C-alpha positions in Angstrom: -7.9 24.3 -50.7 -5.6 21.4 -51.1 -7.3 18.0 -51.8 -6.3 14.6 -50.7 -4.2 12.5 -53.0 -5.6 9.8 -55.2 -2.2 8.2 -55.7 0.9 8.4 -53.5 4.5 7.8 -54.5 6.6 5.9 -52.0 9.6 3.6 -51.5 8.6 0.0 -50.4 10.3 -3.2 -49.3 8.9 -6.1 -51.2 10.9 -8.9 -49.4 13.1 -9.2 -46.4 16.5 -7.6 -46.8 15.9 -6.6 -50.4 16.6 -3.0 -51.7 13.6 -0.7 -51.5 11.9 0.0 -54.8 9.6 2.8 -56.1 6.0 2.1 -55.2 2.7 3.8 -56.0 -0.5 3.1 -54.1 -4.0 4.4 -54.0 -4.9 5.5 -50.4 -8.6 5.7 -51.0 -10.9 8.4 -49.7 -9.6 10.5 -46.8 -11.3 9.4 -43.5 -13.5 11.9 -41.6 -11.0 12.2 -38.8 -7.8 11.7 -40.9 -5.1 14.1 -41.8 -2.9 13.9 -44.9 0.6 15.2 -44.5 3.0 16.3 -47.3 6.3 14.7 -46.2 9.2 17.1 -46.0 11.6 15.0 -43.9 11.4 11.5 -42.4 13.8 10.0 -39.8 15.2 6.5 -40.4 14.8 4.5 -37.2 16.3 1.1 -36.4 12.7 -0.2 -36.1 12.3 0.6 -39.8 15.3 -1.5 -40.5 14.1 -4.3 -38.3 10.8 -4.5 -40.2 12.4 -4.1 -43.6 14.7 -7.1 -42.8 11.9 -8.9 -40.9 14.0 -9.3 -37.8 10.7 -9.4 -35.7 9.0 -11.9 -38.0 5.9 -9.6 -38.5 6.7 -7.5 -41.5 3.9 -7.2 -44.1 5.1 -6.7 -47.7 5.0 -4.5 -49.6 6.0 -2.3 -46.7 6.4 1.4 -46.7 8.4 2.3 -43.6 9.0 5.7 -42.0 7.5 6.8 -38.7 9.4 9.9 -37.8 7.6 12.3 -40.2 7.8 16.0 -40.5 5.6 17.8 -43.0 2.8 20.1 -43.8 -1.0 19.4 -43.5 -2.4 19.3 -47.0 -5.8 17.7 -46.4 -8.1 17.4 -43.4 -11.1 15.1 -42.9 -14.3 17.0 -42.0 -14.1 15.8 -38.4 -10.4 16.3 -37.8 -9.7 18.7 -34.9 -7.0 21.1 -33.8 -5.1 21.4 -37.1 -5.0 23.7 -40.1 -4.0 23.4 -43.7 -0.4 24.3 -44.2 0.5 23.7 -40.6 3.9 22.0 -39.9 3.3 18.7 -38.0 5.0 15.5 -37.0 3.9 11.9 -36.9 5.5 9.1 -34.9 5.1 5.4 -34.2 1.3 5.3 -34.1 -1.1 6.5 -36.7 -4.3 5.9 -34.8 -5.8 4.3 -31.7 -9.4 3.4 -30.7 -9.9 6.4 -28.3 -12.5 4.5 -26.3 -10.6 1.9 -24.3 -9.4 2.4 -20.8 -5.8 3.3 -21.7 -7.0 5.8 -24.4 -9.5 7.4 -22.0 -6.7 7.6 -19.4 -4.4 9.4 -21.8 -2.2 6.4 -22.4 -3.2 6.0 -26.1 0.2 4.3 -26.9 -1.0 1.3 -24.8 -4.2 0.9 -26.8 -4.5 -2.8 -27.9 -6.0 -1.6 -31.2 -3.4 1.1 -31.8 -2.4 1.2 -35.5 1.4 1.5 -36.0 2.4 3.9 -38.8 4.4 1.2 -40.6 2.8 -2.2 -39.7 -0.3 -2.7 -41.8 -0.2 0.9 -42.8 1.9 2.8 -45.2 4.4 5.2 -43.6 6.5 8.2 -44.3 9.0 6.9 -46.9 6.5 8.6 -49.3 5.4 11.9 -50.7 2.4 11.8 -48.4 1.2 9.9 -45.3 -2.1 9.8 -43.5 -3.0 9.5 -39.8 -5.8 10.1 -37.3 -5.6 13.7 -36.1 -5.0 12.7 -32.4 -1.5 11.4 -33.4 -0.5 14.3 -35.6 1.4 16.8 -33.4 2.1 20.4 -34.2 5.8 21.2 -34.4 6.9 24.2 -32.2 8.4 27.2 -34.1 11.6 26.8 -32.1 12.6 23.4 -33.6 14.5 22.9 -36.8 12.1 21.0 -39.0 14.9 19.3 -40.9 16.2 17.7 -37.7 13.1 17.2 -35.7 11.8 13.9 -37.2 13.7 11.6 -34.8 12.1 13.3 -31.9 8.7 11.8 -32.9 9.9 8.3 -32.1 13.4 8.1 -30.6 12.9 11.4 -28.7 9.6 10.6 -27.0 10.7 7.0 -26.3 13.5 8.1 -24.0 11.6 11.2 -22.7 8.4 9.5 -21.6 10.0 7.5 -18.7 11.0 10.9 -17.1 7.3 11.7 -17.0 6.0 8.2 -16.1 8.3 7.7 -13.2 8.3 11.3 -11.9 12.0 11.8 -12.3 13.4 14.7 -10.2 16.2 17.1 -11.2 18.0 15.7 -8.2 17.9 12.1 -9.6 21.0 10.2 -10.7 20.4 8.9 -14.2 22.4 6.3 -16.2 22.1 5.9 -20.0 23.3 2.6 -21.6 24.3 3.1 -25.2 25.4 6.2 -27.0 23.5 5.9 -30.2 20.2 7.0 -31.8 18.2 6.8 -28.6 21.0 7.2 -26.1 22.4 10.5 -27.4 18.9 12.0 -27.0 18.5 10.5 -23.6 21.8 12.2 -22.5 20.6 15.6 -23.8 17.2 15.3 -22.1 18.6 14.1 -18.8 21.1 16.9 -18.6 18.5 19.5 -19.4 16.2 17.9 -16.8 18.8 18.8 -14.2 19.9 15.2 -13.4 23.3 13.9 -12.6 24.0 11.9 -15.8 26.2 8.8 -16.2 26.8 7.4 -19.7 27.6 3.7 -20.1 29.4 2.7 -23.3 31.4 -0.3 -24.5 33.3 2.0 -26.9 36.1 4.1 -25.4 36.1 6.2 -28.6 32.7 7.7 -27.6 33.8 9.0 -24.2 34.5 12.6 -25.2 31.3 12.8 -27.3 29.2 11.4 -24.5 30.5 14.2 -22.3 29.7 16.8 -25.0 26.2 15.4 -25.3 25.5 15.9 -21.6 27.0 13.2 -19.5 28.8 14.2 -16.3 30.8 11.0 -16.3 31.4 8.1 -18.6 31.7 4.5 -17.5 32.9 1.5 -19.5 30.1 -1.1 -19.4 32.6 -3.9 -20.2 35.0 -3.0 -17.4 34.1 -4.8 -14.1 36.2 -2.4 -12.0 34.5 0.7 -13.4 31.1 -0.9 -12.9 31.9 -1.8 -9.3 32.9 1.8 -8.6 29.4 3.1 -9.2 27.5 0.2 -7.6 24.3 1.2 -5.8 24.4 4.8 -7.0 21.8 5.3 -9.7 18.1 6.0 -9.4 17.2 5.2 -13.0 19.2 3.4 -15.7 17.8 3.7 -19.3 18.9 0.9 -21.5 18.7 2.1 -25.1 20.4 -0.7 -26.9 19.1 -4.0 -28.3 22.0 -6.2 -27.4 22.5 -8.5 -24.4 24.4 -7.0 -21.5 25.9 -8.0 -18.2 22.6 -7.6 -16.5 23.9 -8.4 -13.0 26.4 -5.6 -13.3 23.9 -3.1 -14.7 21.3 -3.9 -11.9 24.1 -3.6 -9.4 24.5 0.1 -10.3 21.0 0.8 -9.0 20.5 2.6 -5.7 17.7 1.3 -3.3 14.4 1.8 -5.1 16.3 2.2 -8.3 14.8 1.2 -11.7 16.3 -0.5 -14.7 14.2 0.6 -17.7 14.4 -0.8 -21.2 13.5 1.2 -24.3 15.6 -0.9 -26.7 14.0 -4.1 -28.0 15.6 -7.2 -26.5 15.0 -10.2 -28.7 16.5 -12.7 -26.2 15.4 -13.7 -22.7 16.9 -11.4 -20.1 18.2 -13.2 -17.0 17.8 -11.2 -13.8 18.7 -12.3 -10.2 15.6 -11.5 -8.3 17.6 -11.4 -5.0 19.4 -8.3 -6.3 16.0 -6.7 -6.9 14.4 -7.7 -3.7 17.3 -6.8 -1.4 17.3 -3.2 -2.5 13.6 -2.9 -3.7 14.7 -2.4 -7.2 12.5 -2.6 -10.3 12.8 -3.7 -14.0 10.5 -2.1 -16.5 10.1 -1.3 -20.2 8.0 1.0 -22.3 7.2 1.7 -26.0 6.7 5.1 -27.4 4.8 7.8 -25.5 1.3 9.2 -25.5 0.2 12.2 -27.6 0.5 14.4 -24.5 4.0 13.0 -23.9 4.9 13.9 -27.5 3.6 17.5 -27.0 5.5 17.9 -23.7 8.7 16.5 -25.2 8.5 18.8 -28.3 7.9 21.8 -26.1 10.8 20.8 -23.8 13.1 20.3 -26.7 12.2 23.7 -28.2 12.7 25.4 -24.8 16.1 23.9 -24.2 17.4 23.8 -27.8 17.6 20.0 -27.9 17.8 18.5 -31.4 19.0 15.1 -32.6 22.4 14.9 -34.2 21.5 14.0 -37.8 22.9 12.9 -41.1 20.9 13.6 -44.2 20.2 11.7 -47.4 17.7 12.5 -50.2 14.9 10.0 -50.1 15.9 8.9 -53.6 19.0 7.5 -51.9 17.1 5.6 -49.3 19.0 2.3 -50.0 22.3 4.0 -49.3 20.9 5.4 -46.1 19.7 1.9 -45.0 23.2 0.5 -45.8 24.7 3.3 -43.8 22.5 2.4 -40.8 23.1 -1.4 -41.2 26.8 -0.8 -41.1 26.5 1.0 -37.8 27.9 4.3 -39.2 25.0 6.6 -38.3 25.9 9.5 -36.0 23.4 9.4 -34.6 20.2 9.6 -36.6 19.6 9.5 -40.3 17.0 11.8 -41.8 15.6 11.4 -45.4 14.7 14.6 -47.2 11.8 14.1 -49.5 12.7 14.7 -53.2 9.8 13.1 -55.1 9.2 14.5 -58.6 5.9 16.3 -58.6 3.4 15.4 -61.3 
């Protein structure tokens, strides 16, 4: 029987914008309901970069990032449920939640006010091992490539969850703004869902790739004439980017009862003309990651439809090169770190 680690090797940020350095920490005794995962692969999300660089002003240092973990269960607390030693599992944005508040009891654990993010006040998956409450540790279906699946645990469920929350139909007309880490997965999911899919991009060079990823048509988000042509047509527009847009034009693409939904973090105030919402009964909303049941549904859907992130791989020992690659906007479309810690 594998035992819990007494010391864990990791890569940590010690100050904003500084290179990550090797870091060892003592995790303490394994909690009764905790799971310890031997990390095999860990996706590199833009949220990791935002915290490492302290763009949100909340980063705790030293900080071990990594919240798109794929690995094997190597230790189980005596009260952990539903998992077995050696099982391949995934861990996303949350490592625990209270399980007794109204959102938790309603199956919306991601909205728990006491939810513990995997990388804020908790050491994440840029490490040889990571711990989490068993509720947030999801079995990985056999049909998924474990080396690519990590980004599904954050980016994947973030764009998939709105399809469940808002009861999107296969007949719905979906728009996706931004063809990047989140957007390329949103295109794949929307196409497999059966929707008519429109990709918005400011880069003409991404047109052909957007079509290959699942879009039925591609519209330039910076061309007023193109935006005007699809005015009033879309039931849901998913905004996956974290930059300011021409919100009037984006809202204008919504059909009556259409919804503009944000999954990219906007750090600036978003001006919206309420008349354009009221006149067509449109809505603006946003969401974080999904619930544990959303994660399970997304993983099963991805396995059934052969959906995987488009990934680039770096050994974890080259984590700083991977971060620079992401900072430079060169990732196509998700970076995955493959664990290569020397075993004592």
